[in-house]
Structures are given as C-alpha cells and as structure tokens.
N, C-alpha and C positions, 0 to 999 in steps of 0.2 A: 312435297308430300308430307304425310303425317309421320312424326317420329314415333317409332314403336319401341325402341330400346336405346339405352345410351350407357357408355361405360365412362365414368368420371376419370379425370387426371389422376395418375399415380406416379409418385416420385421414383418408384421402383421401375415402372415401364417406361416413363418419360413420354407418354402419349395418352390420348383419349379419343374415343370414337362415338359415332352416332350412326344407328340403322334407321333410315327413314322409310323403310318398306320396299325401297327400289334398289338401294346401294348402301354400303358401309362406308362412312366418311371418317377418315382418321386424321388427326392433327397432332403434332408433337415435335420432338427433337429430330432434325433432318438425319443426323448420322445414325441415330438409333433405329428410325423407320427404314432407312435404306438398307441397313444391315439385315433386315428381315425380308427384303424383296429380291426376286430373281431379276437378273440382268445387270448391265453395267450403267451406273448412274454417277460415274466419277465427275462428269461435267456439272452435274447439279451440285455435288460437294464442293467443287471449286468455286461455284457461284456463292454458295452458303459461306464458304470461308472468306471470300472477297467482302461479302456484306458484313459479316461478324467482325472482320478486321477493322471496319469503320465504327465499331462499337454498337452495331444493331443486334437486337435479339431476333433470331431467324427461327420461323416454325414452317414445316412442310405439311401440305395437305395431300393426302392420297385418297383415291376412290377405288372400291371394289365392287363391280357390278354383280350383284347376285345377292342371295339370301344369307342372312347371318346364321352361324351355327346355333343349334338348339341350346347350347350352354353358353351362349354369347355373353349373358349379363354375369354369370358366375365364374366362368373361366374363359375370358376374351382372348382371341388370338388375332394377330395381324396376318391377313392372307398374303402369301408371297407374290401372287399375280396383281396385286393392287397397282395402280398406276398414278404417278405424280401428277398433281393438278396445278398446284400453286405454291409459291413461297410467300410468306407473310412476314413482313419486316415491322418490328416494334422498336422504335428509337428510345434510348435510355435518357432519362433526365437526370443529370449530375448536378447536385447541389453546389451552390457557390462557395459554401464553407468547407467542402470536402478536402480540397487540396491543402488548405491552411491547416486543417485538423490533422491530417496525416503527416504534414511537415513537422508540426509541433511534436508528434509522437516519435518521429525520426530523430529529432534533436534531443529527446529525453532518452534515447537508447532503446526505445520499444520498437520491436520489429512487427510490422502489421502484415497479415496474410489474408487473401480474399479466398473463401471457399463457396462455391456456388453450385447450384444445379444447372446453370446455363452452359452453352457452349464455351469451352476454355478460351477459344480465340476471341469471343466477344468480351468475356470477362477481362482477358489479357489486354484488350484495346482499351477498355474503361480504366484499368489499372494504369495504363500508360498515360491517359488523358489526366488523371488525378495525381500523377507523379508519385505513385506508391512507393517506388524504390529510389526516388530522387532522379539524379542524372543516369543512373543505371537502367538498362532495359529489363522490365520484369520477366521473369521466367515462368511460363505457365504450363500446365500439364493436365491431361485428361485423367480424372480420378479412376476411370476403369483400368488404367495401367498401374495402379498403386499396388504394392505387395500387400498380402494379407497379414504377414508377420509384423508385429508391433515393433521390433528392433529394426528390421529392414525399412519399415515405414519411417521410423524416426530419422534414419540416415538419409532417405529420399527427401524428406521435408526440409532438411537443412539447405538444400539447393533449390527450392521451389518456393515462389512467391504468390502464385495464383493456381487454384485448382478448379476446374469445371467438371460438370456432370457428376457432382459429389452426392451420394445417397446419405440418408440420415445416419445410418449405422457407421457409414464412413467418417461423417463428421464427429461422432463420439470417438471413433478409433484414432482420428487425428489428434484430438485433445489428450487421449491417453498416451499416444506415442510422444507427444511434446512433454508430457510429465515424466516420461522415462529418461529424458535428457535434462531434467532438473529445471525445465522452464515453468514460470508462473504464467498461467494461461487465462486471458479474459476472452470471453465469446460474446458477440452481439448477433441478434437476429430477430426476425419477427413472424416467422412461420412455424407451424407444428413440427416441420421436419428439423427445426433448429433445437427443439426442446431437449432432446437427449444430450446434445453437445453442451448446451448452456448449463444443464444440470451437473455435467461432469466437470466443467470448468472450475478454476478457482474463483472467478468472479463472473457470474452470468448477468448479462445485461440485455434486457428486452426493450423493444420500442413500444411507445404508447399505443400504437395501432396493431400490435402483436396479437396472435392468437391467445385466448384465455390460458390454455395449458402452458404456453410458453412464458407468459407473464407469472404464472404460479410457481415456476421452478427457478425464476431468476431472482438474484439478489438486489438488482437494481433495474428499475423501469424508468425510462426516459419518457415522461408523460407526453411531451410534444414531438417525440419521435426525432429529435435533432441530435445527430451524431456530434455535432460541434460542442455539445455541453460536456463531453467526456473529458477534455482537458481541465475544466473546472472541477469535475469530480475527482480526478487524480490529484489536483492541486489541494483540494480540501482534504483528501485522505492524507497526503503528505504533511499538511499543516498539523492534523491531529496526531499523527505518529510522532513527528519530530518534537512538537511541543509537549506531548505526553512524556517523551524521554526526558526533557528538561525538567518538567515538573515533578516527575518520579524521582529523579536524582535529587532534587531539592528536599522532598519529603524524607527519602531514605537516609539522608545524612542525620536528620533528627532522630530517626529510629536507632541508628548506629550509636551516636553518642549517648543517647538516653539509656540504651541497654549497657553501654560500658560504664557509665557513671553509676547506675544502679548496682551493677556487679562490684564496682570498687567500694561503694558505700557499704554494701552488705559484708564484704570481706574484711574491711578495716574498721567497721563500727564507728564511723564518723557521722555527724549530722549531715543531712542532705545539703548539697552545696548551694542550692537556690530554691526559691519559693515557687509554687505553681503560678502566682500572679506574674513573676518574672518571665517565665516561659511563655505566658499568654501575651505579654507586651512584646517580647523579642520574636516570638514565633509569628505574631501578626505582621511585623514590620519586615522580617526577613524571610518569611516562607508564605504565609497565607495571602496577603495583598499582592506580592510580586508574582506568586504562582498563578493568581487569577489573571493578571495582566499578560504574563508570558504564555499561558494556555490559549489566549485569543489572538496572539500576535501573528503576523503574516510569517510563513516559513515555507520555502520552496525545496528544502533539501530532500533528495531522493531517499526512500526507505533503504536502510542498510540491515541486513539480517544480524542478529546478535544483540538485540536490544537489552535483554536482561544482564548479559555479561558486561555491556558498557555502563549500564546504570550502577551495578554493583561495583565495578572498577572505579567509578567516579565517586560514589558515596563513601566508600571505605577510607580513603585518605582523609577527606574533610571530617568524617565522623570520628575516626580515630584520633586525629589531631585535637578536636574540640574536646572529646572526652578526656584525653590525657592532660590537656591544659587545665581543665577545671579541677580534675583530681589532684594534679601537682600543686595547684594554688591552694586548694583545701588542705592539703597535707603540709605544705612548707611555709605558707604565709603566716599561720599562727605561731609556728616555731621561731621565725625571724622576728616577728612583731611582739612576741611574748603574750600572746592572747590565750585565754582559756575559754574557748568557745562553747565548751559543754557546761560551764557555769555561768558565764556572762552572756545574757541575751542581747546586750548592746554590741559586744564584739562579735557575736554570730551574725547579727544583722549587718554589720560593717563587711564581714567576710562574704556574706551572700551578696551584698551590693557590688563588691569587687568582681565576684564571679559573674554577675549579671552584665557588667561591662565587658568582661572578656567574651562572654557568650554572645553578646551584640557584635563585637568585632569579628569573631570567628564566623557568625552568621552573615555579615556582610561580605567577608572574604568568599564564602561559599557561593553566595548570591552573585558575586562579580564573576566567579568561574561559570556559573550556570548560564548567566546572561551574555557571556562573551560571544562576539567581539563587542567592546565597549566604545567603539568609535562612532556610535550613532545614538538614537534615542534609548538604547539599553544602558549606555554609561550614564545618561541623565536619571534614568530609573534607579540604579544603584546609588548614585549620589543623593538623590532625593530621600530615599529610605534611610540612608546612613545619617543624613542631616536630621531627619524626623526622629530617629532613635536617640541621637545626642540632645536634641532640643526638648524632648520630653522630660529629660531629667532636670531641666531648669524651669519647668512649669510646676508651680507648687501642687496643684490638684493632682497632676499626673504622677508626680514624684511620690506623693503621699499615697495615692490610691494603689500604685504598683510597687511600693516600697523601694523606690530607686534612691541610691546614695551617691552624693557628689563627693568624691574623695578630697581631703584637704590636708595640708601639712605633710607629716611623715607617711600618712596613708597614701597620699597622692604619689609620692616617690615609690612607695611599694607597688602601687597599681601600675604606674608606668613601667617598672621593671617586670611585672607579671605580664603585661600586655606585649612587651618586647619579646620575652621568652615564648609567649603563646604564638607570636607571629613566626618566630624561627621554628617552633614546633610544626606549625602549619606548612611551612615551606619544605621542612624535612620530611614530613609524612607524605606530601604531594610527590616528592622525589623518590622516597624509599619504598612505600608500600606497594606501588605497582610492580616493583622489581622483586618483591619477596617470592612470588612463585618460581622465579628463575633462580633466585639465590639459595633457597632451601634445598632443591635437588642437587645443586652444586656442592653444598656442604655435606650432604648425604653420601655422595660419590666420593668426595675427598676423605671422609671418615672411613669408609669401607675400604679404600685403597691403603 
C-alpha cells in the first residue's frame, strides 16, 4: 500500500514505524518493543538473546492492524496489541585490526569500554571476539539499569566493560562519572548521539564518516575512519610531551644561570663574565642544535603528571652550579692570578675566555643529563657537540670571530683548576639542591624546638 506517514528512528524510543494506510509497522530493539506489548513473549526474547550472543544485531518487526492515531507523527505510540512478525538479523563486520589495537591499549594501561545503543548481549559478544578485556570475560550491562546519581554511576562503571542500550544523555553522564574518579577520558564515535559525550571528554575523537555535528566538537578526526591509527596518535602525543620536557629542561637551565650571573654582577659591580658572542657559540652547541635533534627523537615514555615540577627540579641544580661556577671564577681567578680586569682589556679578555670554557663544560654536563641514557645514539650526540665545541677553539676563524681563548702556561693550570672546581660544584649541586626543600623545614623545626 501507499505509505501515508512514518516516524523516524529515535535513540530515545529505540524504534521507528510506518503507517501504510492499512497497518502500522514498527521495527526496533526487541526488548524495548516487547516491553510495550501485552502478552508473554519470553520465547522471542530467548531467541533474540541467542542470536545476540553470536554477535548479531537483532531487530524485531511488529504489526498493528488498524488506523494510526491522529497525532501519530507528532506523538507516536506503540500499540500494545501489535503482533510480532519477524526478527531481522544484521551481522557485524569486525575489522581485522581491532583486536591488535585493543591489545596495544591494554598493554599501555588504558582501559577500553564499549558503550552502544545496541543490545548489551550483542555488544558483549563482539567485545568477547575482539578480546576487549584480554583473557577475562567482559562484563556487560543494560544501560537502562544504570543509576542516575553520578557517584553511584562511577562505582558501577568500575566493574563494567560493556554497556548496551545507552542513550545520548547517558553517554555524557558516563564521561562525567569517570571524571569524578580522576580518569582521563577519550571518547570515539561517529553518530550525532555521540556528540555530547565527545564534547565532554578530555579527548574527543570522531571518525571521518561521522556526522558533521560530531566532527565539529571533536579534537581529533580520523579521516579514513580507522581506529587502528589511535596507537600512532598516542605515540606521537607521548613523543611531543616527553621531548618537550627534555627541551624545556635544557632551555630553563640557561635561564637560571643567566639570571643568577646577572644578579651577581649587579651586586658585586664586576665586568660581565663573558661576551654575547660566547653565549651564541656555546648556546648553539649545547642547547640550540641538540634541542632541535632531541625534539624530533623517538620517545615512547608515557605522560606523567607534574611536568613543570620536574622541569624546574632538573633545571635548578644545573643552572645554580653553572652560575656559581662562573661567578666564583670571575671573583677568585683575578685574585690568584694578580689580574686587574677593570683596567686591562687583555686580562679581561683572558678571564672571559676561561669563563667561556667553563660554560662550555657545564653546558655539556647539562646536555648529558638531558640526553641520558647515553648508551645509544644520545651518547654519540653529546660527544659530537663536545668535540665540536673544543675543535672550534683551534680553528682560527672561529676562535677569532667568537673571541675564544686557548689557555697556555700558568693560565692553563689555573683553567684546569677552575674546571675541576666547577665539576665538583656541578656534582654537589646535583646532589644538594633537590634536598633543600626537605632540609630547610628540618632546620626550621630544630630552631623552634
């Protein structure tokens, strides 16, 4: 017959229907439709569960012989006298890379959950096929049984791996409940009903074939809709975060010792210990070029909260050691060598040359700490830049352009002593500075008692 009216599928109703002029045909979730019908249809539900347990998506078609209500299109209702006509089975196509992708996330300590609008038995069977929980049997649940309270929902979610018959608002509530227990949540999906949860998640991931609204609120869109790209996405994110920590540590050391040296120069009214061209040469070899290489290096370390604290904790010892070494050399070397650096430009140039050598050595020490472990190409990287820094002093053009000095005679002995003391200062600061936050409160308590 001719279709006179139809009601589209709704996630809230879980069914859609068509009125063809003679009868109203309804198709949708079997358990939802049967819950509206009069009579005992437990046998049909057992059939549905058997089919769903094999991973099939099952739909039920029922028929009501008679005219549709006058408000059928605006306020559709499922007549309780409708009769089941047929079950429709839709087999799910599981992508070949799904199991391997989920296994990778398990190994990385990421717990994956499936939330779907389909029958929980069907979704649970699919989760079993792709080994969502590894050797353990996945626990599935009907979302209609979930509590409305967020705290109770969070407790229930701890023991559930698969949720079926989930409504759009419930998906958002699930993300919010996981946030209550301090989880970092990533949500993937392709339907409009996933948009609320994707927007609420810490990382929203939409498939390339997703609805425009879903892609609009997502932070990441998988253009080819391949879930297997997510390990690469996570790996690249880890690489960026871990390498950024290395590079930030390297640059912050320079900031610390520059501030400390500037403060020391202002307070003691001595000539600045080195020239801008010195820091250009040394910074390029111990910070600039190594940072460029380290920023692009592979790094699979998981993100660990507290990046700023770790960067500062790393930079302070190296920065303080470098600053104190340069200031002590600038104060003590003229005294022992009998130099008057304020009147003799030659002696001032020699002092700055010695400081440049110390600065190069301390920069290599810091670079070695940042690049550790040094048992691979990282060790070669540190050694290469150390050799390049020393070699540049013996190249006439480089030495002249950057005002580098090769110490000889008595100055060489003084330089070696200064280098040895600077190395000791570096080791002492690496050991002592991290302990200061614990030592200072101890002295305060001792003093009060």
